[in-house]
mmCIF file as gemmi writes it, N, C-alpha and C atoms, coordinates in Angstrom:
data_model
loop_
_atom_site.group_PDB
_atom_site.id
_atom_site.type_symbol
_atom_site.label_atom_id
_atom_site.label_alt_id
_atom_site.label_comp_id
_atom_site.label_asym_id
_atom_site.label_entity_id
_atom_site.label_seq_id
_atom_site.pdbx_PDB_ins_code
_atom_site.Cartn_x
_atom_site.Cartn_y
_atom_site.Cartn_z
_atom_site.occupancy
_atom_site.B_iso_or_equiv
_atom_site.pdbx_formal_charge
_atom_site.auth_seq_id
_atom_site.auth_asym_id
_atom_site.pdbx_PDB_model_num
ATOM 1 N N . UNK Axp A 1 ? -3.092 -3.975 14.153 1 0 ? 1 A 1
ATOM 2 C CA . UNK Axp A 1 ? -3.112 -2.535 14.267 1 0 ? 1 A 1
ATOM 3 C C . UNK Axp A 1 ? -1.849 -1.966 13.635 1 0 ? 1 A 1
ATOM 4 N N . UNK Axp A 2 ? -2.004 -0.789 13.076 1 0 ? 2 A 1
ATOM 5 C CA . UNK Axp A 2 ? -0.892 -0.106 12.415 1 0 ? 2 A 1
ATOM 6 C C . UNK Axp A 2 ? -0.751 1.275 13.045 1 0 ? 2 A 1
ATOM 7 N N . UNK Axp A 3 ? 0.441 1.6 13.494 1 0 ? 3 A 1
ATOM 8 C CA . UNK Axp A 3 ? 0.731 2.932 14.003 1 0 ? 3 A 1
ATOM 9 C C . UNK Axp A 3 ? 1.013 3.828 12.807 1 0 ? 3 A 1
ATOM 10 N N . UNK Axp A 4 ? 0.384 5.004 12.746 1 0 ? 4 A 1
ATOM 11 C CA . UNK Axp A 4 ? 0.547 5.866 11.575 1 0 ? 4 A 1
ATOM 12 C C . UNK Axp A 4 ? 0.367 7.328 11.952 1 0 ? 4 A 1
ATOM 13 N N . UNK Axp A 5 ? 0.824 8.194 11.055 1 0 ? 5 A 1
ATOM 14 C CA . UNK Axp A 5 ? 0.64 9.641 11.206 1 0 ? 5 A 1
ATOM 15 C C . UNK Axp A 5 ? -0.279 10.104 10.084 1 0 ? 5 A 1
ATOM 16 N N . UNK Axp A 6 ? -1.253 10.951 10.423 1 0 ? 6 A 1
ATOM 17 C CA . UNK Axp A 6 ? -2.164 11.507 9.426 1 0 ? 6 A 1
ATOM 18 C C . UNK Axp A 6 ? -1.423 12.59 8.657 1 0 ? 6 A 1
ATOM 19 N N . UNK Axp A 7 ? -1.407 12.453 7.316 1 0 ? 7 A 1
ATOM 20 C CA . UNK Axp A 7 ? -0.643 13.397 6.482 1 0 ? 7 A 1
ATOM 21 C C . UNK Axp A 7 ? -1.511 14.146 5.479 1 0 ? 7 A 1
ATOM 22 N N . UNK Axp A 8 ? -2.788 13.831 5.396 1 0 ? 8 A 1
ATOM 23 C CA . UNK Axp A 8 ? -3.644 14.537 4.449 1 0 ? 8 A 1
ATOM 24 C C . UNK Axp A 8 ? -5.065 14.021 4.463 1 0 ? 8 A 1
ATOM 25 N N . UNK Axp A 9 ? -5.871 14.599 3.584 1 0 ? 9 A 1
ATOM 26 C CA . UNK Axp A 9 ? -7.265 14.194 3.453 1 0 ? 9 A 1
ATOM 27 C C . UNK Axp A 9 ? -7.523 13.724 2.026 1 0 ? 9 A 1
ATOM 28 N N . UNK Axp A 10 ? -8.631 13.028 1.849 1 0 ? 10 A 1
ATOM 29 C CA . UNK Axp A 10 ? -9.034 12.536 0.538 1 0 ? 10 A 1
ATOM 30 C C . UNK Axp A 10 ? -10.378 13.162 0.195 1 0 ? 10 A 1
ATOM 31 N N . UNK Axp A 11 ? -10.491 13.678 -1.023 1 0 ? 11 A 1
ATOM 32 C CA . UNK Axp A 11 ? -11.768 14.191 -1.517 1 0 ? 11 A 1
ATOM 33 C C . UNK Axp A 11 ? -12.282 13.201 -2.541 1 0 ? 11 A 1
ATOM 34 N N . UNK Axp A 12 ? -13.492 12.726 -2.34 1 0 ? 12 A 1
ATOM 35 C CA . UNK Axp A 12 ? -14.087 11.748 -3.247 1 0 ? 12 A 1
ATOM 36 C C . UNK Axp A 12 ? -15.403 12.301 -3.791 1 0 ? 12 A 1
ATOM 37 N N . UNK Axp A 13 ? -15.533 12.326 -5.101 1 0 ? 13 A 1
ATOM 38 C CA . UNK Axp A 13 ? -16.783 12.796 -5.694 1 0 ? 13 A 1
ATOM 39 C C . UNK Axp A 13 ? -17.863 11.728 -5.622 1 0 ? 13 A 1
ATOM 40 N N . UNK Axp A 14 ? -17.458 10.478 -5.494 1 0 ? 14 A 1
ATOM 41 C CA . UNK Axp A 14 ? -18.395 9.364 -5.322 1 0 ? 14 A 1
ATOM 42 C C . UNK Axp A 14 ? -17.856 8.431 -4.249 1 0 ? 14 A 1
ATOM 43 N N . UNK Axp A 15 ? -18.751 7.962 -3.382 1 0 ? 15 A 1
ATOM 44 C CA . UNK Axp A 15 ? -18.373 7.037 -2.321 1 0 ? 15 A 1
ATOM 45 C C . UNK Axp A 15 ? -19.391 5.91 -2.246 1 0 ? 15 A 1
ATOM 46 N N . UNK Axp A 16 ? -18.963 4.794 -1.704 1 0 ? 16 A 1
ATOM 47 C CA . UNK Axp A 16 ? -19.891 3.728 -1.35 1 0 ? 16 A 1
ATOM 48 C C . UNK Axp A 16 ? -20.918 4.34 -0.393 1 0 ? 16 A 1
ATOM 49 N N . UNK Axp A 17 ? -22.156 3.927 -0.483 1 0 ? 17 A 1
ATOM 50 C CA . UNK Axp A 17 ? -23.223 4.487 0.357 1 0 ? 17 A 1
ATOM 51 C C . UNK Axp A 17 ? -22.894 4.45 1.844 1 0 ? 17 A 1
ATOM 52 N N . UNK Axp A 18 ? -22.144 3.442 2.279 1 0 ? 18 A 1
ATOM 53 C CA . UNK Axp A 18 ? -21.798 3.329 3.705 1 0 ? 18 A 1
ATOM 54 C C . UNK Axp A 18 ? -20.77 4.363 4.141 1 0 ? 18 A 1
ATOM 55 N N . UNK Axp A 19 ? -20.134 5.048 3.195 1 0 ? 19 A 1
ATOM 56 C CA . UNK Axp A 19 ? -19.082 6.014 3.527 1 0 ? 19 A 1
ATOM 57 C C . UNK Axp A 19 ? -19.482 7.461 3.255 1 0 ? 19 A 1
ATOM 58 N N . UNK Axp A 20 ? -20.722 7.71 2.847 1 0 ? 20 A 1
ATOM 59 C CA . UNK Axp A 20 ? -21.14 9.042 2.41 1 0 ? 20 A 1
ATOM 60 C C . UNK Axp A 20 ? -20.866 10.119 3.455 1 0 ? 20 A 1
ATOM 61 N N . UNK Axp A 21 ? -21.129 9.897 4.713 1 0 ? 21 A 1
ATOM 62 C CA . UNK Axp A 21 ? -20.918 10.939 5.723 1 0 ? 21 A 1
ATOM 63 C C . UNK Axp A 21 ? -19.578 10.798 6.447 1 0 ? 21 A 1
ATOM 64 N N . UNK Axp A 22 ? -18.691 9.969 5.931 1 0 ? 22 A 1
ATOM 65 C CA . UNK Axp A 22 ? -17.402 9.719 6.583 1 0 ? 22 A 1
ATOM 66 C C . UNK Axp A 22 ? -16.276 10.55 5.978 1 0 ? 22 A 1
ATOM 67 N N . UNK Axp A 23 ? -15.362 11.001 6.844 1 0 ? 23 A 1
ATOM 68 C CA . UNK Axp A 23 ? -14.168 11.714 6.396 1 0 ? 23 A 1
ATOM 69 C C . UNK Axp A 23 ? -13.081 10.688 6.1 1 0 ? 23 A 1
ATOM 70 N N . UNK Axp A 24 ? -12.4 10.857 4.973 1 0 ? 24 A 1
ATOM 71 C CA . UNK Axp A 24 ? -11.311 9.962 4.588 1 0 ? 24 A 1
ATOM 72 C C . UNK Axp A 24 ? -9.979 10.681 4.786 1 0 ? 24 A 1
ATOM 73 N N . UNK Axp A 25 ? -9.009 9.981 5.361 1 0 ? 25 A 1
ATOM 74 C CA . UNK Axp A 25 ? -7.698 10.555 5.651 1 0 ? 25 A 1
ATOM 75 C C . UNK Axp A 25 ? -6.59 9.738 5.007 1 0 ? 25 A 1
ATOM 76 N N . UNK Axp A 26 ? -5.484 10.4 4.68 1 0 ? 26 A 1
ATOM 77 C CA . UNK Axp A 26 ? -4.28 9.727 4.197 1 0 ? 26 A 1
ATOM 78 C C . UNK Axp A 26 ? -3.351 9.565 5.397 1 0 ? 26 A 1
ATOM 79 N N . UNK Axp A 27 ? -2.904 8.342 5.631 1 0 ? 27 A 1
ATOM 80 C CA . UNK Axp A 27 ? -2.034 8.043 6.772 1 0 ? 27 A 1
ATOM 81 C C . UNK Axp A 27 ? -0.748 7.401 6.276 1 0 ? 27 A 1
ATOM 82 N N . UNK Axp A 28 ? 0.353 7.692 6.981 1 0 ? 28 A 1
ATOM 83 C CA . UNK Axp A 28 ? 1.652 7.099 6.66 1 0 ? 28 A 1
ATOM 84 C C . UNK Axp A 28 ? 2.093 6.228 7.822 1 0 ? 28 A 1
ATOM 85 N N . UNK Axp A 29 ? 2.181 4.903 7.615 1 0 ? 29 A 1
ATOM 86 C CA . UNK Axp A 29 ? 2.625 4.019 8.696 1 0 ? 29 A 1
ATOM 87 C C . UNK Axp A 29 ? 4.002 4.418 9.23 1 0 ? 29 A 1
ATOM 88 N N . UNK Axp A 30 ? 4.224 4.151 10.515 1 0 ? 30 A 1
ATOM 89 C CA . UNK Axp A 30 ? 5.512 4.469 11.135 1 0 ? 30 A 1
ATOM 90 C C . UNK Axp A 30 ? 5.815 3.461 12.23 1 0 ? 30 A 1
ATOM 91 N N . UNK Axp A 31 ? 7.105 3.409 12.605 1 0 ? 31 A 1
ATOM 92 C CA . UNK Axp A 31 ? 7.487 2.53 13.705 1 0 ? 31 A 1
ATOM 93 C C . UNK Axp A 31 ? 7.267 3.279 15.027 1 0 ? 31 A 1
ATOM 94 N N . UNK Axp A 32 ? 7.428 2.606 16.18 1 0 ? 32 A 1
ATOM 95 C CA . UNK Axp A 32 ? 7.183 3.26 17.476 1 0 ? 32 A 1
ATOM 96 C C . UNK Axp A 32 ? 8.07 4.479 17.744 1 0 ? 32 A 1
ATOM 97 N N . UNK Axp A 33 ? 9.19 4.596 17.045 1 0 ? 33 A 1
ATOM 98 C CA . UNK Axp A 33 ? 10.067 5.762 17.226 1 0 ? 33 A 1
ATOM 99 C C . UNK Axp A 33 ? 9.701 6.92 16.303 1 0 ? 33 A 1
ATOM 100 N N . UNK Axp A 34 ? 8.711 6.707 15.426 1 0 ? 34 A 1
ATOM 101 C CA . UNK Axp A 34 ? 8.259 7.771 14.541 1 0 ? 34 A 1
ATOM 102 C C . UNK Axp A 34 ? 8.846 7.745 13.148 1 0 ? 34 A 1
ATOM 103 N N . UNK Axp A 35 ? 9.682 6.747 12.838 1 0 ? 35 A 1
ATOM 104 C CA . UNK Axp A 35 ? 10.275 6.638 11.505 1 0 ? 35 A 1
ATOM 105 C C . UNK Axp A 35 ? 9.237 6.063 10.544 1 0 ? 35 A 1
ATOM 106 N N . UNK Axp A 36 ? 9.018 6.757 9.417 1 0 ? 36 A 1
ATOM 107 C CA . UNK Axp A 36 ? 8.019 6.281 8.457 1 0 ? 36 A 1
ATOM 108 C C . UNK Axp A 36 ? 8.451 4.975 7.823 1 0 ? 36 A 1
ATOM 109 N N . UNK Axp A 37 ? 7.457 4.144 7.508 1 0 ? 37 A 1
ATOM 110 C CA . UNK Axp A 37 ? 7.721 2.867 6.855 1 0 ? 37 A 1
ATOM 111 C C . UNK Axp A 37 ? 6.48 2.471 6.058 1 0 ? 37 A 1
ATOM 112 N N . UNK Axp A 38 ? 6.683 1.771 4.969 1 0 ? 38 A 1
ATOM 113 C CA . UNK Axp A 38 ? 5.561 1.29 4.173 1 0 ? 38 A 1
ATOM 114 C C . UNK Axp A 38 ? 4.917 2.351 3.309 1 0 ? 38 A 1
ATOM 115 N N . UNK Axp A 39 ? 3.801 1.972 2.701 1 0 ? 39 A 1
ATOM 116 C CA . UNK Axp A 39 ? 3.073 2.841 1.779 1 0 ? 39 A 1
ATOM 117 C C . UNK Axp A 39 ? 2 3.641 2.504 1 0 ? 39 A 1
ATOM 118 N N . UNK Axp A 40 ? 1.538 4.681 1.844 1 0 ? 40 A 1
ATOM 119 C CA . UNK Axp A 40 ? 0.44 5.477 2.374 1 0 ? 40 A 1
ATOM 120 C C . UNK Axp A 40 ? -0.839 4.645 2.394 1 0 ? 40 A 1
ATOM 121 N N . UNK Axp A 41 ? -1.737 4.957 3.333 1 0 ? 41 A 1
ATOM 122 C CA . UNK Axp A 41 ? -3.025 4.279 3.466 1 0 ? 41 A 1
ATOM 123 C C . UNK Axp A 41 ? -4.141 5.317 3.463 1 0 ? 41 A 1
ATOM 124 N N . UNK Axp A 42 ? -5.3 4.933 3.011 1 0 ? 42 A 1
ATOM 125 C CA . UNK Axp A 42 ? -6.488 5.77 3.154 1 0 ? 42 A 1
ATOM 126 C C . UNK Axp A 42 ? -7.323 5.135 4.253 1 0 ? 42 A 1
ATOM 127 N N . UNK Axp A 43 ? -7.745 5.95 5.227 1 0 ? 43 A 1
ATOM 128 C CA . UNK Axp A 43 ? -8.484 5.442 6.383 1 0 ? 43 A 1
ATOM 129 C C . UNK Axp A 43 ? -9.765 6.234 6.582 1 0 ? 43 A 1
ATOM 130 N N . UNK Axp A 44 ? -10.799 5.564 7.071 1 0 ? 44 A 1
ATOM 131 C CA . UNK Axp A 44 ? -12.048 6.219 7.453 1 0 ? 44 A 1
ATOM 132 C C . UNK Axp A 44 ? -11.86 6.768 8.855 1 0 ? 44 A 1
ATOM 133 N N . UNK Axp A 45 ? -12.122 8.063 9.028 1 0 ? 45 A 1
ATOM 134 C CA . UNK Axp A 45 ? -11.929 8.719 10.322 1 0 ? 45 A 1
ATOM 135 C C . UNK Axp A 45 ? -13.161 8.537 11.199 1 0 ? 45 A 1
ATOM 136 N N . UNK Axp A 46 ? -13.022 7.794 12.301 1 0 ? 46 A 1
ATOM 137 C CA . UNK Axp A 46 ? -14.133 7.602 13.239 1 0 ? 46 A 1
ATOM 138 C C . UNK Axp A 46 ? -13.95 8.391 14.53 1 0 ? 46 A 1
ATOM 139 N N . UNK Axp A 47 ? -12.825 9.106 14.672 1 0 ? 47 A 1
ATOM 140 C CA . UNK Axp A 47 ? -12.538 9.806 15.931 1 0 ? 47 A 1
ATOM 141 C C . UNK Axp A 47 ? -12.168 11.27 15.744 1 0 ? 47 A 1
ATOM 142 N N . UNK Axp A 48 ? -12.416 11.826 14.562 1 0 ? 48 A 1
ATOM 143 C CA . UNK Axp A 48 ? -12.124 13.23 14.26 1 0 ? 48 A 1
ATOM 144 C C . UNK Axp A 48 ? -10.631 13.544 14.394 1 0 ? 48 A 1
ATOM 145 N N . UNK Axp A 49 ? -9.784 12.684 13.848 1 0 ? 49 A 1
ATOM 146 C CA . UNK Axp A 49 ? -8.339 12.901 13.851 1 0 ? 49 A 1
ATOM 147 C C . UNK Axp A 49 ? -7.993 14.016 12.862 1 0 ? 49 A 1
ATOM 148 N N . UNK Axp A 50 ? -6.849 14.63 13.052 1 0 ? 50 A 1
ATOM 149 C CA . UNK Axp A 50 ? -6.417 15.701 12.168 1 0 ? 50 A 1
ATOM 150 C C . UNK Axp A 50 ? -5.015 15.48 11.637 1 0 ? 50 A 1
ATOM 151 N N . UNK Axp A 51 ? -4.65 16.294 10.66 1 0 ? 51 A 1
ATOM 152 C CA . UNK Axp A 51 ? -3.314 16.206 10.057 1 0 ? 51 A 1
ATOM 153 C C . UNK Axp A 51 ? -2.251 16.409 11.139 1 0 ? 51 A 1
ATOM 154 N N . UNK Axp A 52 ? -1.238 15.537 11.113 1 0 ? 52 A 1
ATOM 155 C CA . UNK Axp A 52 ? -0.147 15.603 12.08 1 0 ? 52 A 1
ATOM 156 C C . UNK Axp A 52 ? -0.353 14.726 13.301 1 0 ? 52 A 1
ATOM 157 N N . UNK Axp A 53 ? -1.548 14.214 13.5 1 0 ? 53 A 1
ATOM 158 C CA . UNK Axp A 53 ? -1.813 13.366 14.667 1 0 ? 53 A 1
ATOM 159 C C . UNK Axp A 53 ? -1.339 11.94 14.429 1 0 ? 53 A 1
ATOM 160 N N . UNK Axp A 54 ? -0.927 11.28 15.503 1 0 ? 54 A 1
ATOM 161 C CA . UNK Axp A 54 ? -0.535 9.888 15.461 1 0 ? 54 A 1
ATOM 162 C C . UNK Axp A 54 ? -1.758 9.052 15.807 1 0 ? 54 A 1
ATOM 163 N N . UNK Axp A 55 ? -2.02 8.024 15.009 1 0 ? 55 A 1
ATOM 164 C CA . UNK Axp A 55 ? -3.215 7.2 15.188 1 0 ? 55 A 1
ATOM 165 C C . UNK Axp A 55 ? -2.859 5.725 15.131 1 0 ? 55 A 1
ATOM 166 N N . UNK Axp A 56 ? -3.763 4.896 15.628 1 0 ? 56 A 1
ATOM 167 C CA . UNK Axp A 56 ? -3.708 3.448 15.432 1 0 ? 56 A 1
ATOM 168 C C . UNK Axp A 56 ? -4.771 3.116 14.403 1 0 ? 56 A 1
ATOM 169 N N . UNK Axp A 57 ? -4.414 2.353 13.389 1 0 ? 57 A 1
ATOM 170 C CA . UNK Axp A 57 ? -5.355 1.973 12.347 1 0 ? 57 A 1
ATOM 171 C C . UNK Axp A 57 ? -5.681 0.498 12.503 1 0 ? 57 A 1
ATOM 172 N N . UNK Axp A 58 ? -6.97 0.203 12.504 1 0 ? 58 A 1
ATOM 173 C CA . UNK Axp A 58 ? -7.436 -1.185 12.573 1 0 ? 58 A 1
ATOM 174 C C . UNK Axp A 58 ? -8.143 -1.524 11.265 1 0 ? 58 A 1
ATOM 175 N N . UNK Axp A 59 ? -8.236 -2.819 10.976 1 0 ? 59 A 1
ATOM 176 C CA . UNK Axp A 59 ? -8.904 -3.232 9.745 1 0 ? 59 A 1
ATOM 177 C C . UNK Axp A 59 ? -9.816 -4.411 10.036 1 0 ? 59 A 1
ATOM 178 N N . UNK Axp A 60 ? -10.595 -4.795 9.044 1 0 ? 60 A 1
ATOM 179 C CA . UNK Axp A 60 ? -11.478 -5.951 9.179 1 0 ? 60 A 1
ATOM 180 C C . UNK Axp A 60 ? -12.6 -5.715 10.159 1 0 ? 60 A 1
ATOM 181 N N . UNK Axp A 61 ? -12.918 -6.742 10.959 1 0 ? 61 A 1
ATOM 182 C CA . UNK Axp A 61 ? -14.064 -6.65 11.867 1 0 ? 61 A 1
ATOM 183 C C . UNK Axp A 61 ? -13.87 -5.573 12.931 1 0 ? 61 A 1
ATOM 184 N N . UNK Axp A 62 ? -12.636 -5.315 13.35 1 0 ? 62 A 1
ATOM 185 C CA . UNK Axp A 62 ? -12.381 -4.251 14.329 1 0 ? 62 A 1
ATOM 186 C C . UNK Axp A 62 ? -12.767 -2.894 13.766 1 0 ? 62 A 1
ATOM 187 N N . UNK Axp A 63 ? -12.476 -2.666 12.505 1 0 ? 63 A 1
ATOM 188 C CA . UNK Axp A 63 ? -12.828 -1.399 11.866 1 0 ? 63 A 1
ATOM 189 C C . UNK Axp A 63 ? -14.338 -1.272 11.721 1 0 ? 63 A 1
ATOM 190 N N . UNK Axp A 64 ? -15.008 -2.351 11.382 1 0 ? 64 A 1
ATOM 191 C CA . UNK Axp A 64 ? -16.468 -2.303 11.259 1 0 ? 64 A 1
ATOM 192 C C . UNK Axp A 64 ? -17.106 -1.999 12.602 1 0 ? 64 A 1
ATOM 193 N N . UNK Axp A 65 ? -16.593 -2.576 13.685 1 0 ? 65 A 1
ATOM 194 C CA . UNK Axp A 65 ? -17.151 -2.295 15.01 1 0 ? 65 A 1
ATOM 195 C C . UNK Axp A 65 ? -16.922 -0.836 15.39 1 0 ? 65 A 1
ATOM 196 N N . UNK Axp A 66 ? -15.743 -0.297 15.084 1 0 ? 66 A 1
ATOM 197 C CA . UNK Axp A 66 ? -15.429 1.086 15.424 1 0 ? 66 A 1
ATOM 198 C C . UNK Axp A 66 ? -16.325 2.061 14.681 1 0 ? 66 A 1
ATOM 199 N N . UNK Axp A 67 ? -16.685 1.722 13.447 1 0 ? 67 A 1
ATOM 200 C CA . UNK Axp A 67 ? -17.497 2.624 12.648 1 0 ? 67 A 1
ATOM 201 C C . UNK Axp A 67 ? -18.99 2.35 12.796 1 0 ? 67 A 1
ATOM 202 N N . UNK Axp A 68 ? -19.365 1.348 13.592 1 0 ? 68 A 1
ATOM 203 C CA . UNK Axp A 68 ? -20.765 1.035 13.81 1 0 ? 68 A 1
ATOM 204 C C . UNK Axp A 68 ? -21.379 0.163 12.731 1 0 ? 68 A 1
ATOM 205 N N . UNK Axp A 69 ? -20.575 -0.336 11.797 1 0 ? 69 A 1
ATOM 206 C CA . UNK Axp A 69 ? -21.098 -1.212 10.751 1 0 ? 69 A 1
ATOM 207 C C . UNK Axp A 69 ? -21.236 -2.619 11.308 1 0 ? 69 A 1
ATOM 208 N N . UNK Axp A 70 ? -22.322 -3.298 10.944 1 0 ? 70 A 1
ATOM 209 C CA . UNK Axp A 70 ? -22.529 -4.647 11.454 1 0 ? 70 A 1
ATOM 210 C C . UNK Axp A 70 ? -22.432 -5.708 10.374 1 0 ? 70 A 1
ATOM 211 N N . UNK Axp A 71 ? -22.634 -5.331 9.13 1 0 ? 71 A 1
ATOM 212 C CA . UNK Axp A 71 ? -22.581 -6.327 8.064 1 0 ? 71 A 1
ATOM 213 C C . UNK Axp A 71 ? -21.155 -6.529 7.575 1 0 ? 71 A 1
ATOM 214 N N . UNK Axp A 72 ? -20.91 -7.672 6.981 1 0 ? 72 A 1
ATOM 215 C CA . UNK Axp A 72 ? -19.596 -7.983 6.438 1 0 ? 72 A 1
ATOM 216 C C . UNK Axp A 72 ? -19.309 -7.069 5.259 1 0 ? 72 A 1
ATOM 217 N N . UNK Axp A 73 ? -18.152 -6.474 5.235 1 0 ? 73 A 1
ATOM 218 C CA . UNK Axp A 73 ? -17.774 -5.55 4.163 1 0 ? 73 A 1
ATOM 219 C C . UNK Axp A 73 ? -17.364 -6.313 2.916 1 0 ? 73 A 1
ATOM 220 N N . UNK Axp A 74 ? -17.531 -5.677 1.771 1 0 ? 74 A 1
ATOM 221 C CA . UNK Axp A 74 ? -17.115 -6.291 0.511 1 0 ? 74 A 1
ATOM 222 C C . UNK Axp A 74 ? -15.63 -6.116 0.264 1 0 ? 74 A 1
ATOM 223 N N . UNK Axp A 75 ? -15.022 -5.119 0.855 1 0 ? 75 A 1
ATOM 224 C CA . UNK Axp A 75 ? -13.586 -4.895 0.674 1 0 ? 75 A 1
ATOM 225 C C . UNK Axp A 75 ? -12.998 -4.396 1.996 1 0 ? 75 A 1
ATOM 226 N N . UNK Axp A 76 ? -11.674 -4.435 2.151 1 0 ? 76 A 1
ATOM 227 C CA . UNK Axp A 76 ? -11.059 -4.044 3.433 1 0 ? 76 A 1
ATOM 228 C C . UNK Axp A 76 ? -11.362 -2.615 3.802 1 0 ? 76 A 1
ATOM 229 N N . UNK Axp A 77 ? -11.482 -2.384 5.1 1 0 ? 77 A 1
ATOM 230 C CA . UNK Axp A 77 ? -11.716 -1.043 5.636 1 0 ? 77 A 1
ATOM 231 C C . UNK Axp A 77 ? -10.633 -0.757 6.665 1 0 ? 77 A 1
ATOM 232 N N . UNK Axp A 78 ? -10.366 0.501 6.879 1 0 ? 78 A 1
ATOM 233 C CA . UNK Axp A 78 ? -9.47 0.878 7.966 1 0 ? 78 A 1
ATOM 234 C C . UNK Axp A 78 ? -10.091 2.017 8.727 1 0 ? 78 A 1
ATOM 235 N N . UNK Axp A 79 ? -9.728 2.147 9.958 1 0 ? 79 A 1
ATOM 236 C CA . UNK Axp A 79 ? -10.274 3.19 10.796 1 0 ? 79 A 1
ATOM 237 C C . UNK Axp A 79 ? -9.199 3.65 11.772 1 0 ? 79 A 1
ATOM 238 N N . UNK Axp A 80 ? -8.898 4.955 11.802 1 0 ? 80 A 1
ATOM 239 C CA . UNK Axp A 80 ? -7.867 5.436 12.734 1 0 ? 80 A 1
ATOM 240 C C . UNK Axp A 80 ? -8.437 5.709 14.123 1 0 ? 80 A 1
ATOM 241 N N . UNK Axp A 81 ? -7.651 5.448 15.125 1 0 ? 81 A 1
ATOM 242 C CA . UNK Axp A 81 ? -7.971 5.789 16.495 1 0 ? 81 A 1
ATOM 243 C C . UNK Axp A 81 ? -6.897 6.745 16.974 1 0 ? 81 A 1
ATOM 244 N N . UNK Axp A 82 ? -7.266 7.958 17.332 1 0 ? 82 A 1
ATOM 245 C CA . UNK Axp A 82 ? -6.286 8.98 17.727 1 0 ? 82 A 1
ATOM 246 C C . UNK Axp A 82 ? -5.533 8.504 18.962 1 0 ? 82 A 1
ATOM 247 N N . UNK Axp A 83 ? -4.27 8.823 18.995 1 0 ? 83 A 1
ATOM 248 C CA . UNK Axp A 83 ? -3.463 8.42 20.134 1 0 ? 83 A 1
ATOM 249 C C . UNK Axp A 83 ? -2.643 9.549 20.664 1 0 ? 83 A 1
């Protein structure tokens, strides 16, 4: 899991079919004290998070379970959980 702050949204003119109705967010990883660290991430929003909110981001099978996907993904996925 990655602790992060939502800093923006992503607009995509084309998406994988599994992401068509999903909102994409830009997140900035941070440490528990709120200091930013690492690179920006794009995450699939499964909990209606908004800009400025602190979230936990999961990847792999945890992200697929959170988004209701059951098949193995072709590439890594992330999903924020509002905190």
